N, C-alpha and C positions, 0 to 999 in steps of 0.2 A: 262699764257692767261687766260683773268676774263671773265666776264661776266658781260654786263650793268645792274644795275637795273633799272626794270619797272614803271613806274609813276604809284600810287599807288591811293585814292581818297583819298583824305583833311582829316585830321585830324576831328573827331567828331561824336557823336552818338549820333541817337535819346534815350529819354530817357526812363528808367526802362528796355532796352536791356542789365545790364549788362558792363562789366568791360570792358575797353577800350584800344585796342592797343599802341595807343602814349603814354595815362596817365599813362600805368604801367610801360611804357619805355622797351618793350617787342623792338622798334626799333635796340634800339642799342643795346638790347642785340643780337640781331638778324644779325644785319648789323656788326658786332665784332666777329662775329664765320664764316659770311656767307662766307668767300674764299676758310677757310677750310673745311666747305661740301661741295662746289664744289672742290676738290681734293680729300675726300674721295671720292664722287661719283663718279670721274675718276677714283681712283685706282679701284673702286667693279667695275668697266667697262672693264678695264683690265685684268680681272681676273675672272669670269664669271664660278661659277660650279652650277653641273647639281641639277634637282632636286632630294632633298634625300642625295644631297652629299657637302653642304655649309658649310666646319666646319671651311673652312677659315674666309670665311665671316662672318661666327657667330663666331669667337675669337674676330676677329674685333670690328664687336662690342660689343658685351661682354664688349671689354675689353676701349672701349671710355666709354660706358653707365658707370662704373665702375668711371671711370676719371671723371665725373662731376655729380657723388651722386647718384647713382642709385644702387638699390638694387637688383643684378642681379641675375637667376638664369638659367643655360646652361643645353642643353639635353632637354627642354621640346617639347617633341614631335619629337622625334630621335636628331635633328640638331636644331632645333629653341632656342629663347631667353628669355627668361620674365627678364623686369626690372619694378619695384616699388618704389613708390616714394610719402610721402605725411604723413599725421596721419593716424592711423590706428583707433582710436577714435575720435569723439568730446567731447567738453569739459568736458558732461554732461555724460561721460562715455559709453555715445550708441554707437555701432559700425559706422564708418565714410565712408560712401557710395563709392564702386567704378566706376569711371568708364575708359573705354579703350581704344587705339586704336592700332588698326592691319594695316602693314606694312608687303611682301610677298618677297625673298631674291632671287630666283634660277632666272634660267637661262634659255636657251633653245638649243638641236641640230641644230644649223643657224651659215653657216660660215657669219663672216662680212663679206661687202662691201662699210664700209660704210667712208673710207680710214680720218676718225676723227686718230690723233696724238695721239690719250690715248685707239685707236682701241684694240678690247679683243688680248690677246698674248697668247690666249688657240686654236688653232684650230680645229675648228667647234664649237664652243662656244662663242653664242652671248648675252649678254642680247638685245634680239630681243621684247622685252615687257614691258621694263622703272622697270620693278624690285628694277634695281643697286638707277636709280634715289626715289624707295619707301623708299627703306629702308633711304638712302640721305635724307627725306625730316622727318621722324619719329625720325631719329636721332640728326636732325633740331628742333622737337619740343622737345626732353629728354633736348637737353642745351639751350632754351628758359627756361623750365621751374622749369629745375635746378638754371639760374640767377636769378629766381624770389622767385626762395625761396631759396636761399639765402637771398636777401634782405629784402623778405616780406616774411615770412611764413607763416602768417596768410592768404593771397589771397589763398594757395594752400588750399584749405577745404575740400578739398576729396582725396581721394590714389587713384594713378592713377596709370595704367599697362600698360606697352607698352607689344605689340607681333610681334617679327618679327619672322613670318614665313617663313620655307622650301613648299616646296614641292609643290606647289601650280601651277603650272604646268600641274602636273599630280594627282590635286583635289586628292592627299591625307595626303597634310600636316595641313592642318582643323581640319581633323579629327583625326590626332597622338597627334594634340595639346591639346586639348577639353579632348582628351582622359588623357592626363598626367593632365585635371585638368586650364587649362589653362582660361579659361570660367567664372568659377567656384567665384558665390558672383557679378560676373559683374553688374551691373544695364543699363550701356550705352557703345555701341559700336561703333565705330566711325574706315571708310576705307575712299582709295582712290586710282583711277587706273588711269593715265595717258591715252588720249583719242589723234590722232591725228587732229582728224577734230575739234577743239576748242584750237581757238587762242589762244599762252603763252598769259597770265594775265587774263584771263577768265574760268570761271568755267560752269559746268552743273548741275543740280541736279536734279532732279524728287522724287518724294513720290510715294511706291506700287510699282509693279510690274517694277525693275531693269535692267535684265539678267535672261536669259531663263533657262530650264534644262537641263541638256548633261547627254544625257550617251555615252559610249562604242563601236561600232559594229565589233564585226570578225564572217567573216564570211569567210571560207572552202566553195569551188566550187571542186565536184568530178565529175571525166571522168575517159576516159579509154584512153592509152598512144596508140602511132600507125609511122607509118613513115611519115617522113615529108611531102613526094609524095604521099601520099593514103591517106589525110582526111576523108574521105568517110566509112571507114575499123575504124575509133576509134571516142571518147567523145573528142574533143575540148575542155580543161577543160579554156583556154586563152579565145576562143571567149563565153562561155556562161557566165562566170565573165565579158567578156562587154557587155552580153546584160544583166548581174544582176546592173552594175553601172548605166546606159541609161535606164531601165525600172523601174528601185527602182524612179529615178526622172520624170520618163513619171507618173509614178503609183500617185505619190504623188501629182501632179498636175490636175487629174484625179478620183482619190477613196479620196483624203482629200478635210476637208473646207477651200477655200481658205485665209475666213477668220480669219483663226489660222497656222499659219506656221508652217514652220515643213524643217527645213533647215540639209540633209543630206550629207555629204561629204565623199572624198574617201581619205587619204592622206599616202596609201604608198601599194602595190599590191604589191604578191610575185609569181612564179610563172613557170617551166619550167627548162627544165636539159639541154639542148642544141638546138641548132639549127633548129635541123633538125629533133627530135621526137615532137609531138603532146602530151602537158602537162596533166600530169591529173591529176591534184590538185593546182590550187592556191587558196590564202589567202588574201585578202583584211580586210583591216585595218579602220576604217572613225571615224567618228565622228555622233553624230544625236543632235539638238537644236532642243528645243520647248517650246512656252511658255505657254501655256495649258497646265494645271496642269494632268488634266485629259485627257486630250486624250497623253500627254508625258507619262502618267499610261501605256495604252490599245497598245501606239505603240511596244515595243517588239515584243509583239503576232503579229498585225500587216507586220511586218518585215517577221518577219518567217514564214506566209503563202506566201506571195508577190514573194519572194526569192525562196520559196520551187516550188513556182506554176511554175518560168523562169526557174528554173533551168531542175525541169523535161520535161517541153514542149521544151529541147533542146537535154534531152534524159541523161542526168546526175542526180546530187545529191547533197545536197548542209549540211549542219553544220553551225548552226548559233547561237551566242555568244552576247547576253547585257548585262551590265555593268553599272547601272547608277553610274556616276559620283559626279554629284551633282545638290543638287535642286535649284530651283529660289534665286538667291536674294529678300530681298521685304524689303522694307522703310521705317521704322517705321514715321509718314505725324510730329509728331512734331519732330523727330530731325533733319530730313530737312530741318524743316523753321527754324530752328539752328544754322543749317550748313548757309543756304541761308543770313539770315537775320548777322553773321559774314564778310559773302563774300560782303555782300550788302556795308559793313559798311567798308571793305578793300580795296576792289578795285570799288565801284561805281554800283548801278542800271542794268546801260549796258552793264556791264563785268560778270552776274549770268543769264546764261541762261536754264528756267525750261526748259527741254527735254519730248517733245512730247510722244515720243516712246521709249522703253524700248530696250533695246541689246540684240541679240540675242547670243552674246557672253555670255560662264558661269565662273563663280567662286566662287569660294569656303569658301569664304567669307563666305559664308550661310550657314554653316553649323557649323560656330561658331552660327548663329544668332537664332540656338534655342534654347527657352527660355529665349533668351535676344533680346532686342530691339537695332535695330543699326541703320546708316542709310551709306551709301556710296556713295559717287560721283567722279564727273568727269574733270579730272585736265589738260588744255586744255594746248598743245605742241607744236601746229605750229609753227612755225616762220616767219616769212617774204617771205621766200621762201616756207614755205607747211609741209608739216610730210609725210613719205612714214607712208603702215599701218605699224599697229601692228604685230609683226613677221616676219617681213620684212628686210633682210641680209643687207638694206638701212637703218634701221630706228633709226635715230636722233634724239631726242628730244628737244627739247629749252630749255637750263639750269636755266635762266631764271625762266621754273615755279617749282624750289627749292624751290624759295625762298615766291613764293606765296603757296605752297602746307603748307607750313611750318606753318605760318598766319594764317589759311584757318584755320588747324588744330587744332593750337594751342590754338588761341582766341574760339573754339568751343569746348575744353574741357574746357576751364576759365567758360564762360557762362553756361554751362551743370551746375559747380557748385557753381555757384551766381542762376542758379533761381531750383536746386535740392529740396531744402526745398520746393517751389514751384509746388513740385509733375511735376516734367516733366521727 
């Protein structure tokens, strides 16, 4: 089974933009390897691995990169892979500039229900966020740049570093890789994420605020157990927990500024020991998202105060723990314009969307941007029948997006090299 090729823009590039995809012969390079990339992506989809456990994924990635002539380091950020290619020095002996691309590799604890013939073979695990496609895009960029370096080494005028990151879903992997030096010396960092509301063959770009700050919330509701027939003689932790879930939502709508959105979502509730015993302990796990950094800094104390008041008002107590898991992604304006220009020349202006609003989704790509200029864009993956949301058990991105992602990222990296002397 193969994926049809998308019709892209006609060859040609505005003067001064930089290298042209077709003139460099990159179209032939990609088309030659595209069937292999699709098969690699399907293999990854069949064999998903949880955050921090991407050993087999990392081994496959490292093997392919070495086969294509990249210098590879494994175990960066525990199960991450870093690969480099290109000159370390300019002709005058000064260090060559360093540009990087980051893609993520981990899957989710979701039972797949797509019905695909290459569906997950691991019970309870699925690439429901498209990281298998991200990894394949990263490998595609590696293959295209490798072919170019072998044919015309002078055109790879900067050192290129590829970061294959673990544990994005738990917002830990970027910090792990950064601690192991993955971003040292990097002058520009590019990233991509699939987006199910954008059609395949299109991309979404945005300068400035791109994703939200995110936190992990744990609330323990403490009551007093008793007989299910006499709830008035106990303090029902399940009932209080229900009031906490609904009360927080009501408080957000009435006590916080609606112009600065805050989303609190609970994904796990644990409590109770028997059907006829009033529960004395309930544990709630959730996530908090916010675009305004100043408000985000105030949220832990506000949530603590609100939850304690709700619990006390119903005779219980609470323990509240909040952990900031990711700062917001802020896209560099010049790098975003570079990606947009490459996408326009490859896809046509009608297929490049300037996104009006940032996403309340979180992305630990932000951790890698501390001290590094970077940008991330949205890769459209919705086929003719649409695409279910990220993290859905029926999420099935259109594979034609793989080709688009490789082209936009590879050309963006090459144009950054071309424009680097001008200060980009």
